[in-house]
Structure formats: structure tokens, C-alpha cells
N, CA, C and O atoms as a GROMACS GRO file, in nm:
protein
  540
    1MET      N    1  -9.782  24.642  -5.325
    1MET     CA    2  -9.759  24.783  -5.358
    1MET      C    3  -9.719  24.857  -5.231
    1MET      O    4  -9.785  24.844  -5.128
    2ALA      N    5  -9.614  24.932  -5.239
    2ALA     CA    6  -9.562  25.003  -5.123
    2ALA      C    7  -9.642  25.129  -5.094
    2ALA      O    8  -9.700  25.191  -5.184
    3ILE      N    9  -9.643  25.164  -4.968
    3ILE     CA   10  -9.706  25.288  -4.924
    3ILE      C   11  -9.599  25.396  -4.926
    3ILE      O   12  -9.494  25.378  -4.866
    4HIS      N   13  -9.624  25.506  -4.993
    4HIS     CA   14  -9.525  25.612  -4.999
    4HIS      C   15  -9.551  25.715  -4.890
    4HIS      O   16  -9.664  25.759  -4.870
    5THR      N   17  -9.444  25.751  -4.821
    5THR     CA   18  -9.453  25.850  -4.715
    5THR      C   19  -9.362  25.966  -4.751
    5THR      O   20  -9.297  25.964  -4.856
    6ASN      N   21  -9.356  26.065  -4.665
    6ASN     CA   22  -9.270  26.178  -4.698
    6ASN      C   23  -9.126  26.149  -4.657
    6ASN      O   24  -9.100  26.061  -4.574
    7LEU      N   25  -9.035  26.223  -4.713
    7LEU     CA   26  -8.892  26.202  -4.692
    7LEU      C   27  -8.854  26.212  -4.545
    7LEU      O   28  -8.777  26.131  -4.495
    8GLU      N   29  -8.908  26.311  -4.476
    8GLU     CA   30  -8.875  26.330  -4.335
    8GLU      C   31  -8.914  26.207  -4.253
    8GLU      O   32  -8.837  26.163  -4.167
    9ALA      N   33  -9.031  26.152  -4.278
    9ALA     CA   34  -9.076  26.031  -4.208
    9ALA      C   35  -8.987  25.912  -4.242
    9ALA      O   36  -8.955  25.831  -4.154
   10ASP      N   37  -8.948  25.900  -4.369
   10ASP     CA   38  -8.858  25.792  -4.410
   10ASP      C   39  -8.725  25.802  -4.337
   10ASP      O   40  -8.674  25.702  -4.286
   11LEU      N   41  -8.668  25.921  -4.331
   11LEU     CA   42  -8.539  25.940  -4.264
   11LEU      C   43  -8.549  25.910  -4.115
   11LEU      O   44  -8.456  25.853  -4.057
   12ARG      N   45  -8.659  25.948  -4.052
   12ARG     CA   46  -8.679  25.917  -3.909
   12ARG      C   47  -8.687  25.766  -3.889
   12ARG      O   48  -8.628  25.713  -3.794
   13ALA      N   49  -8.759  25.697  -3.975
   13ALA     CA   50  -8.774  25.552  -3.964
   13ALA      C   51  -8.640  25.482  -3.981
   13ALA      O   52  -8.610  25.386  -3.909
   14ILE      N   53  -8.559  25.528  -4.075
   14ILE     CA   54  -8.427  25.469  -4.097
   14ILE      C   55  -8.335  25.500  -3.979
   14ILE      O   56  -8.257  25.414  -3.938
   15ASP      N   57  -8.344  25.620  -3.925
   15ASP     CA   58  -8.265  25.655  -3.806
   15ASP      C   59  -8.303  25.564  -3.689
   15ASP      O   60  -8.216  25.524  -3.611
   16THR      N   61  -8.430  25.533  -3.675
   16THR     CA   62  -8.475  25.445  -3.568
   16THR      C   63  -8.414  25.306  -3.585
   16THR      O   64  -8.372  25.245  -3.486
   17ILE      N   65  -8.409  25.255  -3.708
   17ILE     CA   66  -8.345  25.125  -3.732
   17ILE      C   67  -8.200  25.129  -3.686
   17ILE      O   68  -8.153  25.035  -3.622
   18ASN      N   69  -8.129  25.236  -3.719
   18ASN     CA   70  -7.988  25.246  -3.680
   18ASN      C   71  -7.972  25.251  -3.528
   18ASN      O   72  -7.883  25.186  -3.473
   19LYS      N   73  -8.056  25.327  -3.462
   19LYS     CA   74  -8.050  25.335  -3.315
   19LYS      C   75  -8.083  25.200  -3.252
   19LYS      O   76  -8.018  25.158  -3.156
   20GLN      N   77  -8.184  25.133  -3.307
   20GLN     CA   78  -8.221  25.002  -3.253
   20GLN      C   79  -8.112  24.899  -3.281
   20GLN      O   80  -8.092  24.807  -3.201
   21ASP      N   81  -8.043  24.912  -3.392
   21ASP     CA   82  -7.932  24.821  -3.424
   21ASP      C   83  -7.829  24.825  -3.310
   21ASP      O   84  -7.781  24.721  -3.265
   22VAL      N   85  -7.795  24.946  -3.265
   22VAL     CA   86  -7.699  24.962  -3.155
   22VAL      C   87  -7.760  24.908  -3.025
   22VAL      O   88  -7.693  24.834  -2.953
   23GLN      N   89  -7.884  24.943  -2.996
   23GLN     CA   90  -7.953  24.895  -2.874
   23GLN      C   91  -7.954  24.743  -2.868
   23GLN      O   92  -7.919  24.684  -2.766
   24PHE      N   93  -7.996  24.680  -2.978
   24PHE     CA   94  -8.008  24.534  -2.980
   24PHE      C   95  -7.871  24.468  -2.971
   24PHE      O   96  -7.858  24.362  -2.910
   25ALA      N   97  -7.768  24.530  -3.030
   25ALA     CA   98  -7.631  24.476  -3.019
   25ALA      C   99  -7.586  24.480  -2.873
   25ALA      O  100  -7.533  24.382  -2.822
   26LEU      N  101  -7.608  24.594  -2.806
   26LEU     CA  102  -7.568  24.606  -2.666
   26LEU      C  103  -7.647  24.513  -2.575
   26LEU      O  104  -7.598  24.472  -2.470
   27ALA      N  105  -7.769  24.480  -2.614
   27ALA     CA  106  -7.850  24.384  -2.538
   27ALA      C  107  -7.816  24.240  -2.576
   27ALA      O  108  -7.870  24.146  -2.519
   28ASN      N  109  -7.724  24.224  -2.674
   28ASN     CA  110  -7.687  24.092  -2.724
   28ASN      C  111  -7.811  24.012  -2.765
   28ASN      O  112  -7.825  23.894  -2.734
   29ASP      N  113  -7.900  24.082  -2.836
   29ASP     CA  114  -8.027  24.024  -2.878
   29ASP      C  115  -8.028  24.005  -3.030
   29ASP      O  116  -8.078  24.089  -3.105
   30ALA      N  117  -7.971  23.894  -3.074
   30ALA     CA  118  -7.958  23.867  -3.218
   30ALA      C  119  -8.095  23.859  -3.286
   30ALA      O  120  -8.110  23.905  -3.400
   31ALA      N  121  -8.193  23.801  -3.219
   31ALA     CA  122  -8.325  23.787  -3.281
   31ALA      C  123  -8.385  23.923  -3.313
   31ALA      O  124  -8.443  23.943  -3.420
   32ARG      N  125  -8.372  24.018  -3.221
   32ARG     CA  126  -8.428  24.152  -3.247
   32ARG      C  127  -8.346  24.224  -3.354
   32ARG      O  128  -8.403  24.298  -3.435
   33MET      N  129  -8.214  24.204  -3.355
   33MET     CA  130  -8.133  24.264  -3.462
   33MET      C  131  -8.180  24.212  -3.597
   33MET      O  132  -8.201  24.290  -3.691
   34MET      N  133  -8.196  24.080  -3.607
   34MET     CA  134  -8.236  24.019  -3.734
   34MET      C  135  -8.379  24.054  -3.772
   34MET      O  136  -8.415  24.043  -3.889
   35SER      N  137  -8.462  24.094  -3.676
   35SER     CA  138  -8.600  24.132  -3.708
   35SER      C  139  -8.604  24.258  -3.794
   35SER      O  140  -8.706  24.289  -3.855
   36GLN      N  141  -8.493  24.330  -3.799
   36GLN     CA  142  -8.484  24.452  -3.879
   36GLN      C  143  -8.435  24.423  -4.021
   36GLN      O  144  -8.418  24.515  -4.101
   37TRP      N  145  -8.413  24.295  -4.052
   37TRP     CA  146  -8.365  24.253  -4.184
   37TRP      C  147  -8.481  24.199  -4.267
   37TRP      O  148  -8.577  24.146  -4.213
   38THR      N  149  -8.470  24.214  -4.398
   38THR     CA  150  -8.565  24.148  -4.487
   38THR      C  151  -8.536  23.998  -4.482
   38THR      O  152  -8.427  23.956  -4.444
   39ASP      N  153  -8.634  23.918  -4.522
   39ASP     CA  154  -8.614  23.772  -4.525
   39ASP      C  155  -8.501  23.732  -4.620
   39ASP      O  156  -8.431  23.634  -4.596
   40ASP      N  157  -8.482  23.810  -4.727
   40ASP     CA  158  -8.382  23.776  -4.829
   40ASP      C  159  -8.256  23.864  -4.819
   40ASP      O  160  -8.192  23.893  -4.920
   41ILE      N  161  -8.222  23.906  -4.698
   41ILE     CA  162  -8.103  23.989  -4.677
   41ILE      C  163  -7.979  23.919  -4.733
   41ILE      O  164  -7.969  23.797  -4.732
   42VAL      N  165  -7.885  24.000  -4.780
   42VAL     CA  166  -7.753  23.951  -4.822
   42VAL      C  167  -7.651  24.037  -4.749
   42VAL      O  168  -7.655  24.160  -4.755
   43LEU      N  169  -7.557  23.970  -4.680
   43LEU     CA  170  -7.450  24.039  -4.607
   43LEU      C  171  -7.316  24.001  -4.667
   43LEU      O  172  -7.284  23.883  -4.680
   44LEU      N  173  -7.239  24.102  -4.704
   44LEU     CA  174  -7.103  24.083  -4.755
   44LEU      C  175  -7.008  24.125  -4.643
   44LEU      O  176  -6.983  24.244  -4.622
   45MET      N  177  -6.957  24.026  -4.573
   45MET     CA  178  -6.872  24.051  -4.458
   45MET      C  179  -6.726  24.065  -4.502
   45MET      O  180  -6.691  24.023  -4.612
   46PRO      N  181  -6.641  24.123  -4.416
   46PRO     CA  182  -6.501  24.143  -4.455
   46PRO      C  183  -6.424  24.012  -4.474
   46PRO      O  184  -6.323  24.010  -4.545
   47ALA      N  185  -6.469  23.905  -4.412
   47ALA     CA  186  -6.403  23.775  -4.429
   47ALA      C  187  -6.512  23.668  -4.427
   47ALA      O  188  -6.615  23.685  -4.363
   48GLY      N  189  -6.488  23.561  -4.497
   48GLY     CA  190  -6.585  23.452  -4.497
   48GLY      C  191  -6.678  23.458  -4.615
   48GLY      O  192  -6.666  23.545  -4.702
   49PRO      N  193  -6.773  23.366  -4.617
   49PRO     CA  194  -6.864  23.356  -4.731
   49PRO      C  195  -6.970  23.466  -4.730
   49PRO      O  196  -6.993  23.532  -4.628
   50ILE      N  197  -7.034  23.483  -4.843
   50ILE     CA  198  -7.151  23.571  -4.852
   50ILE      C  199  -7.261  23.506  -4.769
   50ILE      O  200  -7.286  23.386  -4.779
   51MET      N  201  -7.326  23.586  -4.686
   51MET     CA  202  -7.434  23.536  -4.602
   51MET      C  203  -7.566  23.581  -4.664
   51MET      O  204  -7.586  23.700  -4.689
   52SER      N  205  -7.655  23.485  -4.689
   52SER     CA  206  -7.776  23.515  -4.763
   52SER      C  207  -7.898  23.453  -4.696
   52SER      O  208  -7.901  23.332  -4.670
   53GLY      N  209  -7.998  23.535  -4.669
   53GLY     CA  210  -8.124  23.489  -4.612
   53GLY      C  211  -8.124  23.493  -4.460
   53GLY      O  212  -8.038  23.433  -4.396
   54ARG      N  213  -8.221  23.564  -4.403
   54ARG     CA  214  -8.229  23.579  -4.258
   54ARG      C  215  -8.236  23.444  -4.188
   54ARG      O  216  -8.167  23.422  -4.089
   55HIS      N  217  -8.320  23.354  -4.238
   55HIS     CA  218  -8.336  23.223  -4.175
   55HIS      C  219  -8.205  23.144  -4.180
   55HIS      O  220  -8.164  23.083  -4.081
   56ALA      N  221  -8.139  23.144  -4.295
   56ALA     CA  222  -8.013  23.070  -4.310
   56ALA      C  223  -7.903  23.128  -4.220
   56ALA      O  224  -7.824  23.053  -4.163
   57ILE      N  225  -7.899  23.260  -4.206
   57ILE     CA  226  -7.800  23.323  -4.119
   57ILE      C  227  -7.827  23.286  -3.974
   57ILE      O  228  -7.734  23.255  -3.899
   58ALA      N  229  -7.953  23.288  -3.933
   58ALA     CA  230  -7.989  23.249  -3.797
   58ALA      C  231  -7.951  23.104  -3.771
   58ALA      O  232  -7.896  23.072  -3.665
   59GLU      N  233  -7.980  23.016  -3.865
   59GLU     CA  234  -7.946  22.873  -3.851
   59GLU      C  235  -7.795  22.854  -3.840
   59GLU      O  236  -7.748  22.774  -3.759
   60ALA      N  237  -7.719  22.928  -3.920
   60ALA     CA  238  -7.572  22.916  -3.918
   60ALA      C  239  -7.515  22.959  -3.784
   60ALA      O  240  -7.408  22.912  -3.744
   61ASN      N  241  -7.584  23.048  -3.713
   61ASN     CA  242  -7.535  23.098  -3.585
   61ASN      C  243  -7.583  23.017  -3.465
   61ASN      O  244  -7.541  23.043  -3.352
   62LEU      N  245  -7.671  22.920  -3.488
   62LEU     CA  246  -7.718  22.836  -3.378
   62LEU      C  247  -7.602  22.757  -3.322
   62LEU      O  248  -7.525  22.696  -3.397
   63GLY      N  249  -7.589  22.757  -3.191
   63GLY     CA  250  -7.483  22.681  -3.126
   63GLY      C  251  -7.346  22.744  -3.131
   63GLY      O  252  -7.251  22.691  -3.073
   64VAL      N  253  -7.333  22.858  -3.200
   64VAL     CA  254  -7.206  22.929  -3.205
   64VAL      C  255  -7.193  23.013  -3.080
   64VAL      O  256  -7.285  23.087  -3.044
   65ASP      N  257  -7.080  23.004  -3.013
   65ASP     CA  258  -7.057  23.080  -2.890
   65ASP      C  259  -7.011  23.221  -2.928
   65ASP      O  260  -6.891  23.250  -2.933
   66ASN      N  261  -7.107  23.308  -2.956
   66ASN     CA  262  -7.075  23.445  -2.995
   66ASN      C  263  -7.028  23.525  -2.874
   66ASN      O  264  -7.078  23.505  -2.763
   67PRO      N  265  -6.932  23.615  -2.894
   67PRO     CA  266  -6.887  23.697  -2.781
   67PRO      C  267  -6.996  23.795  -2.737
   67PRO      O  268  -7.092  23.822  -2.809
   68GLU      N  269  -6.978  23.847  -2.617
   68GLU     CA  270  -7.069  23.946  -2.561
   68GLU      C  271  -7.030  24.084  -2.613
   68GLU      O  272  -6.914  24.125  -2.600
   69ILE      N  273  -7.124  24.157  -2.671
   69ILE     CA  274  -7.098  24.293  -2.718
   69ILE      C  275  -7.118  24.387  -2.601
   69ILE      O  276  -7.225  24.389  -2.539
   70VAL      N  277  -7.014  24.465  -2.570
   70VAL     CA  278  -7.020  24.555  -2.454
   70VAL      C  279  -7.013  24.702  -2.494
   70VAL      O  280  -7.041  24.790  -2.412
   71GLU      N  281  -6.975  24.729  -2.619
   71GLU     CA  282  -6.972  24.865  -2.673
   71GLU      C  283  -7.020  24.859  -2.818
   71GLU      O  284  -6.988  24.763  -2.889
   72SER      N  285  -7.095  24.958  -2.861
   72SER     CA  286  -7.141  24.959  -3.000
   72SER      C  287  -7.180  25.101  -3.039
   72SER      O  288  -7.245  25.172  -2.963
   73SER      N  289  -7.138  25.141  -3.159
   73SER     CA  290  -7.181  25.271  -3.210
   73SER      C  291  -7.180  25.268  -3.363
   73SER      O  292  -7.100  25.198  -3.425
   74LEU      N  293  -7.269  25.346  -3.420
   74LEU     CA  294  -7.274  25.370  -3.564
   74LEU      C  295  -7.262  25.520  -3.588
   74LEU      O  296  -7.318  25.599  -3.512
   75ASP      N  297  -7.190  25.557  -3.689
   75ASP     CA  298  -7.182  25.698  -3.729
   75ASP      C  299  -7.219  25.703  -3.877
   75ASP      O  300  -7.132  25.693  -3.964
   76ILE      N  301  -7.347  25.719  -3.904
   76ILE     CA  302  -7.396  25.721  -4.042
   76ILE      C  303  -7.371  25.860  -4.101
   76ILE      O  304  -7.415  25.961  -4.045
   77GLN      N  305  -7.302  25.863  -4.213
   77GLN     CA  306  -7.262  25.988  -4.278
   77GLN      C  307  -7.363  26.037  -4.382
   77GLN      O  308  -7.376  26.157  -4.406
   78GLU      N  309  -7.435  25.943  -4.443
   78GLU     CA  310  -7.528  25.982  -4.549
   78GLU      C  311  -7.640  25.880  -4.558
   78GLU      O  312  -7.617  25.759  -4.549
   79VAL      N  313  -7.761  25.929  -4.577
   79VAL     CA  314  -7.877  25.844  -4.606
   79VAL      C  315  -7.946  25.908  -4.725
   79VAL      O  316  -7.975  26.028  -4.725
   80LYS      N  317  -7.973  25.828  -4.826
   80LYS     CA  318  -8.040  25.878  -4.946
   80LYS      C  319  -8.156  25.785  -4.978
   80LYS      O  320  -8.137  25.665  -4.996
   81VAL      N  321  -8.277  25.840  -4.986
   81VAL     CA  322  -8.396  25.762  -5.018
   81VAL      C  323  -8.423  25.776  -5.167
   81VAL      O  324  -8.429  25.886  -5.222
   82LEU      N  325  -8.439  25.661  -5.232
   82LEU     CA  326  -8.465  25.655  -5.376
   82LEU      C  327  -8.589  25.568  -5.398
   82LEU      O  328  -8.576  25.449  -5.430
   83GLY      N  329  -8.706  25.624  -5.381
   83GLY     CA  330  -8.830  25.548  -5.396
   83GLY      C  331  -8.846  25.449  -5.282
   83GLY      O  332  -8.849  25.487  -5.165
   84ASP      N  333  -8.858  25.320  -5.317
   84ASP     CA  334  -8.878  25.216  -5.216
   84ASP      C  335  -8.746  25.157  -5.164
   84ASP      O  336  -8.747  25.058  -5.091
   85TYR      N  337  -8.636  25.218  -5.203
   85TYR     CA  338  -8.504  25.176  -5.154
   85TYR      C  339  -8.432  25.298  -5.100
   85TYR      O  340  -8.460  25.412  -5.138
   86ALA      N  341  -8.338  25.272  -5.010
   86ALA     CA  342  -8.253  25.379  -4.957
   86ALA      C  343  -8.115  25.319  -4.936
   86ALA      O  344  -8.102  25.198  -4.915
   87TYR      N  345  -8.013  25.404  -4.942
   87TYR     CA  346  -7.881  25.356  -4.904
   87TYR      C  347  -7.827  25.446  -4.795
   87TYR      O  348  -7.865  25.562  -4.783
   88GLU      N  349  -7.736  25.389  -4.718
   88GLU     CA  350  -7.667  25.465  -4.615
   88GLU      C  351  -7.525  25.411  -4.604
   88GLU      O  352  -7.499  25.294  -4.632
   89TRP      N  353  -7.436  25.499  -4.563
   89TRP     CA  354  -7.299  25.455  -4.538
   89TRP      C  355  -7.244  25.532  -4.420
   89TRP      O  356  -7.290  25.640  -4.386
   90GLY      N  357  -7.143  25.472  -4.359
   90GLY     CA  358  -7.081  25.535  -4.244
   90GLY      C  359  -6.977  25.444  -4.182
   90GLY      O  360  -6.919  25.358  -4.250
   91THR      N  361  -6.954  25.463  -4.054
   91THR     CA  362  -6.856  25.382  -3.982
   91THR      C  363  -6.924  25.317  -3.862
   91THR      O  364  -7.030  25.360  -3.816
   92TYR      N  365  -6.859  25.214  -3.811
   92TYR     CA  366  -6.908  25.146  -3.692
   92TYR      C  367  -6.790  25.118  -3.600
   92TYR      O  368  -6.675  25.114  -3.643
   93ARG      N  369  -6.821  25.099  -3.474
   93ARG     CA  370  -6.725  25.057  -3.372
   93ARG      C  371  -6.799  24.966  -3.277
   93ARG      O  372  -6.915  24.988  -3.244
   94TYR      N  373  -6.729  24.862  -3.233
   94TYR     CA  374  -6.786  24.783  -3.125
   94TYR      C  375  -6.674  24.718  -3.045
   94TYR      O  376  -6.563  24.701  -3.094
   95GLY      N  377  -6.707  24.682  -2.924
   95GLY     CA  378  -6.615  24.610  -2.838
   95GLY      C  379  -6.684  24.485  -2.789
   95GLY      O  380  -6.801  24.488  -2.750
   96SER      N  381  -6.611  24.374  -2.791
   96SER     CA  382  -6.669  24.249  -2.744
   96SER      C  383  -6.568  24.175  -2.659
   96SER      O  384  -6.448  24.204  -2.661
   97ARG      N  385  -6.618  24.079  -2.584
   97ARG     CA  386  -6.533  23.995  -2.499
   97ARG      C  387  -6.599  23.859  -2.487
   97ARG      O  388  -6.718  23.844  -2.514
   98PRO      N  389  -6.522  23.760  -2.446
   98PRO     CA  390  -6.585  23.630  -2.421
   98PRO      C  391  -6.696  23.647  -2.318
   98PRO      O  392  -6.685  23.730  -2.229
   99ARG      N  393  -6.802  23.569  -2.330
   99ARG     CA  394  -6.917  23.581  -2.240
   99ARG      C  395  -6.874  23.578  -2.094
   99ARG      O  396  -6.801  23.488  -2.052
  100GLY      N  397  -6.919  23.678  -2.018
  100GLY     CA  398  -6.894  23.680  -1.875
  100GLY      C  399  -6.777  23.764  -1.831
  100GLY      O  400  -6.789  23.843  -1.737
  101SER      N  401  -6.664  23.749  -1.897
  101SER     CA  402  -6.547  23.826  -1.857
  101SER      C  403  -6.440  23.814  -1.965
  101SER      O  404  -6.457  23.745  -2.065
  102GLY      N  405  -6.332  23.884  -1.941
  102GLY     CA  406  -6.223  23.879  -2.036
  102GLY      C  407  -6.192  24.016  -2.091
  102GLY      O  408  -6.262  24.113  -2.066
  103GLU      N  409  -6.084  24.020  -2.167
  103GLU     CA  410  -6.039  24.146  -2.226
  103GLU      C  411  -6.130  24.188  -2.340
  103GLU      O  412  -6.172  24.105  -2.422
  104ILE      N  413  -6.161  24.316  -2.346
  104ILE     CA  414  -6.245  24.370  -2.453
  104ILE      C  415  -6.161  24.386  -2.580
  104ILE      O  416  -6.053  24.445  -2.577
  105VAL      N  417  -6.211  24.332  -2.689
  105VAL     CA  418  -6.149  24.348  -2.820
  105VAL      C  419  -6.232  24.449  -2.896
  105VAL      O  420  -6.352  24.431  -2.914
  106ARG      N  421  -6.168  24.556  -2.942
  106ARG     CA  422  -6.239  24.662  -3.014
  106ARG      C  423  -6.215  24.650  -3.164
  106ARG      O  424  -6.103  24.625  -3.209
  107VAL      N  425  -6.322  24.669  -3.240
  107VAL     CA  426  -6.319  24.658  -3.385
  107VAL      C  427  -6.388  24.781  -3.442
  107VAL      O  428  -6.487  24.830  -3.387
  108SER      N  429  -6.336  24.831  -3.553
  108SER     CA  430  -6.402  24.941  -3.623
  108SER      C  431  -6.392  24.915  -3.772
  108SER      O  432  -6.311  24.835  -3.818
  109GLY      N  433  -6.477  24.985  -3.847
  109GLY     CA  434  -6.474  24.970  -3.992
  109GLY      C  435  -6.576  25.059  -4.058
  109GLY      O  436  -6.634  25.148  -3.996
  110LYS      N  437  -6.597  25.033  -4.185
  110LYS     CA  438  -6.694  25.108  -4.264
  110LYS      C  439  -6.808  25.016  -4.302
  110LYS      O  440  -6.792  24.894  -4.306
  111LEU      N  441  -6.924  25.076  -4.329
  111LEU     CA  442  -7.037  24.995  -4.374
  111LEU      C  443  -7.119  25.071  -4.475
  111LEU      O  444  -7.121  25.194  -4.479
  112MET      N  445  -7.187  24.994  -4.557
  112MET     CA  446  -7.285  25.048  -4.651
  112MET      C  447  -7.403  24.952  -4.648
  112MET      O  448  -7.386  24.830  -4.650
  113ARG      N  449  -7.522  25.010  -4.643
  113ARG     CA  450  -7.642  24.928  -4.640
  113ARG      C  451  -7.743  24.981  -4.740
  113ARG      O  452  -7.751  25.100  -4.767
  114ILE      N  453  -7.820  24.889  -4.793
  114ILE     CA  454  -7.936  24.923  -4.875
  114ILE      C  455  -8.057  24.880  -4.793
  114ILE      O  456  -8.064  24.766  -4.746
  115LEU      N  457  -8.151  24.970  -4.779
  115LEU     CA  458  -8.275  24.940  -4.707
  115LEU      C  459  -8.389  24.934  -4.807
  115LEU      O  460  -8.384  24.996  -4.913
  116GLN      N  461  -8.492  24.858  -4.772
  116GLN     CA  462  -8.607  24.840  -4.860
  116GLN      C  463  -8.735  24.874  -4.784
  116GLN      O  464  -8.756  24.828  -4.671
  117ARG      N  465  -8.819  24.954  -4.847
  117ARG     CA  466  -8.949  24.986  -4.788
  117ARG      C  467  -9.035  24.860  -4.799
  117ARG      O  468  -9.040  24.795  -4.904
  118GLN      N  469  -9.103  24.826  -4.690
  118GLN     CA  470  -9.190  24.710  -4.686
  118GLN      C  471  -9.332  24.749  -4.727
  118GLN      O  472  -9.364  24.868  -4.735
  119SER      N  473  -9.416  24.652  -4.752
  119SER     CA  474  -9.552  24.680  -4.800
  119SER      C  475  -9.634  24.759  -4.699
  119SER      O  476  -9.731  24.825  -4.737
  120ASP      N  477  -9.596  24.754  -4.569
  120ASP     CA  478  -9.668  24.832  -4.467
  120ASP      C  479  -9.610  24.972  -4.449
  120ASP      O  480  -9.654  25.047  -4.362
  121GLY      N  481  -9.509  25.007  -4.531
  121GLY     CA  482  -9.447  25.139  -4.523
  121GLY      C  483  -9.323  25.144  -4.435
  121GLY      O  484  -9.251  25.244  -4.437
  122SER      N  485  -9.298  25.039  -4.357
  122SER     CA  486  -9.178  25.036  -4.271
  122SER      C  487  -9.053  25.008  -4.356
  122SER      O  488  -9.064  24.975  -4.475
  123TRP      N  489  -8.938  25.021  -4.296
  123TRP     CA  490  -8.811  24.996  -4.364
  123TRP      C  491  -8.739  24.880  -4.298
  123TRP      O  492  -8.749  24.860  -4.177
  124LYS      N  493  -8.666  24.803  -4.379
  124LYS     CA  494  -8.580  24.695  -4.327
  124LYS      C  495  -8.449  24.696  -4.404
  124LYS      O  496  -8.440  24.744  -4.517
  125ILE      N  497  -8.348  24.640  -4.341
  125ILE     CA  498  -8.216  24.628  -4.405
  125ILE      C  499  -8.223  24.514  -4.506
  125ILE      O  500  -8.259  24.402  -4.471
  126PHE      N  501  -8.187  24.544  -4.631
  126PHE     CA  502  -8.202  24.453  -4.744
  126PHE      C  503  -8.067  24.396  -4.787
  126PHE      O  504  -8.058  24.278  -4.820
  127ARG      N  505  -7.963  24.478  -4.788
  127ARG     CA  506  -7.828  24.438  -4.825
  127ARG      C  507  -7.730  24.512  -4.736
  127ARG      O  508  -7.756  24.625  -4.694
  128GLY      N  509  -7.617  24.449  -4.706
  128GLY     CA  510  -7.517  24.514  -4.624
  128GLY      C  511  -7.378  24.469  -4.661
  128GLY      O  512  -7.356  24.353  -4.697
  129ILE      N  513  -7.285  24.560  -4.652
  129ILE     CA  514  -7.143  24.530  -4.674
  129ILE      C  515  -7.063  24.605  -4.568
  129ILE      O  516  -7.094  24.719  -4.534
  130SER      N  517  -6.960  24.539  -4.518
  130SER     CA  518  -6.878  24.605  -4.416
  130SER      C  519  -6.731  24.571  -4.437
  130SER      O  520  -6.697  24.470  -4.498
  131THR      N  521  -6.647  24.657  -4.385
  131THR     CA  522  -6.503  24.636  -4.385
  131THR      C  523  -6.456  24.641  -4.241
  131THR      O  524  -6.529  24.683  -4.152
  132VAL      N  525  -6.333  24.597  -4.219
  132VAL     CA  526  -6.272  24.606  -4.087
  132VAL      C  527  -6.144  24.688  -4.101
  132VAL      O  528  -6.060  24.659  -4.187
  133ASP      N  529  -6.130  24.791  -4.016
  133ASP     CA  530  -6.008  24.871  -4.017
  133ASP      C  531  -5.891  24.788  -3.964
  133ASP      O  532  -5.911  24.700  -3.880
  134PRO      N  533  -5.770  24.816  -4.012
  134PRO     CA  534  -5.653  24.747  -3.954
  134PRO      C  535  -5.640  24.780  -3.805
  134PRO      O  536  -5.679  24.889  -3.763
  135PRO      N  537  -5.585  24.687  -3.726
  135PRO     CA  538  -5.571  24.715  -3.581
  135PRO      C  539  -5.481  24.833  -3.554
  135PRO      O  540  -5.459  24.869  -3.438
   0.00000   0.00000   0.00000
């Protein structure tokens, strides 16, 4: 059974997740980013298969040479809390390069996320969908 809090506290908690998402991306800390996801997260990415389950996503990324994120921002336009779920949508931007050096590649797009209140009253990202803007 979920613990219900007031709307202002819920919005602050969700804002903290968004700020930490940017912080953890800039720190290139995938484990901390994924700690903000539910175990049964589903991600609908702009290309590729549907990604389902935090553990499976982490396993799929093992040994993958991910680029270094050097710029990251979220611009969330709306957050709406509906009981134990909330949705948010907005835009994102990030810049990455091969680890260590190289030219920065910048990407932007739109995103929508559904968050779920956890049994301890905290919030986690439950579902996510993103697009990529044309270059």
C-alpha cells in the first residue's frame, strides 16, 4: 500500500529525480541513473527494440563502450500527479563523445515518462519514451 503525500512534496520529489538524472548522466554513472528506475521499467527508444526490465537493460549494456556524456539538460514542460502515478513530458539535449577525447555529438529530442510512487512514498521512473530531433 502506497503512502500518500501532498502534491507539493510529490512535485519536489519528481523534480529531484529529473535533476539527478542530469547529474548522473554528466557523471557518466549508469548505475545511479538506473537506481531511479523501477525494476520493471519499459523504455521505448527512438530506434531499436523495446527495452524492458532494469536488470535486463543493465546486462545488455555490459561490455558496451558507451560514449562519455559531456553535456546534458532536461526541460520538463508539464508534470501531472494522478494518485500513485505521474506523467511528465518535455525536451532533452545532450552532448557525447568517444571516451577521453573526440568531437562532441549533440542530440536533442522529446520525452515522456510515467513515474510510479513506491511503497515507501518515493518516486521512480516506470515507463519512458523518447524521440530524436532531426540533425
